[in-house]
C-alpha positions in Angstrom: 0.0 0.0 0.0 2.7 2.6 0.7 4.0 2.0 -2.8 0.6 2.7 -4.3 0.3 5.9 -2.4 3.8 7.0 -3.3 3.0 6.4 -7.0 -0.2 8.3 -6.8 1.5 11.2 -5.0 4.7 11.2 -7.2 6.7 9.9 -4.2 9.1 7.1 -3.4 9.2 4.2 -1.1 12.6 3.4 0.5 13.2 0.1 2.3 16.1 0.3 4.7 17.5 -2.8 6.1 17.9 -2.8 9.9 21.5 -3.3 11.1 22.4 -6.9 11.9 19.7 -8.3 9.5 20.4 -9.5 6.0 23.8 -8.3 4.8 23.9 -5.3 7.2 26.1 -7.0 9.8 28.7 -4.4 10.8 30.9 -6.9 12.7 31.5 -10.6 12.8 31.2 -11.0 16.5 27.9 -12.2 17.9 29.0 -12.1 21.6 27.2 -9.8 24.0 30.0 -7.3 23.5 29.7 -7.6 19.7 25.9 -7.1 19.8 26.2 -3.9 21.8 25.2 -1.9 18.7 22.0 -4.0 18.2 19.7 -1.7 20.1 16.6 0.3 19.5 18.5 3.5 20.2 21.1 2.6 17.5 18.4 1.7 15.0 16.8 5.2 15.5 20.2 6.8 15.1 20.8 4.9 11.9 17.5 5.9 10.4 17.9 9.5 11.5 21.4 9.6 9.9 20.1 8.2 6.7 17.2 10.7 6.4 19.6 13.6 7.1 22.4 12.5 4.6 21.0 10.4 1.8 21.0 11.8 -1.7 18.5 9.8 -3.9 18.6 9.9 -7.7 15.4 10.9 -9.4 14.0 10.1 -12.8 14.9 13.5 -14.1 18.6 13.0 -13.2 18.5 15.2 -10.2 19.0 14.2 -6.6 16.6 14.4 -3.8 18.2 15.2 -0.5 17.3 16.2 3.0 14.9 19.1 3.3 13.6 18.7 -0.3 10.6 16.5 0.5 8.8 15.2 3.6 9.7 11.8 5.0 7.0 9.4 6.3 8.3 6.4 8.3 5.8 3.7 8.3 5.7 0.1 9.5 3.9 -2.6 11.4 4.9 -4.4 14.6 8.5 -3.6 15.4 8.9 -1.2 12.4 5.7 0.6 13.6 7.2 0.9 17.0 10.4 2.3 15.5 8.3 4.8 13.5 6.8 6.1 16.7 10.0 6.1 18.6 11.7 8.0 15.8 9.0 10.6 15.9 9.7 11.3 19.5 13.5 11.0 19.4 
């Protein structure tokens, strides 16, 4: 549904992989010490950093960067919780 809304509004949907999932494993140490960055606070910081620094290519050849368009963070379950926590962070 977010993709359909984005298409209708001439927007975009960006899927960001949470650190430590898929191929986003920053270290090869799954001890307690190695997983110290696997926290909700770190996830919020990662998403905040991405939103403030990413430059996205557009169909016209330009780049869309921070401050050029609103960001809407959506999700269900854990991602929905992250969306709420990011809003108040």
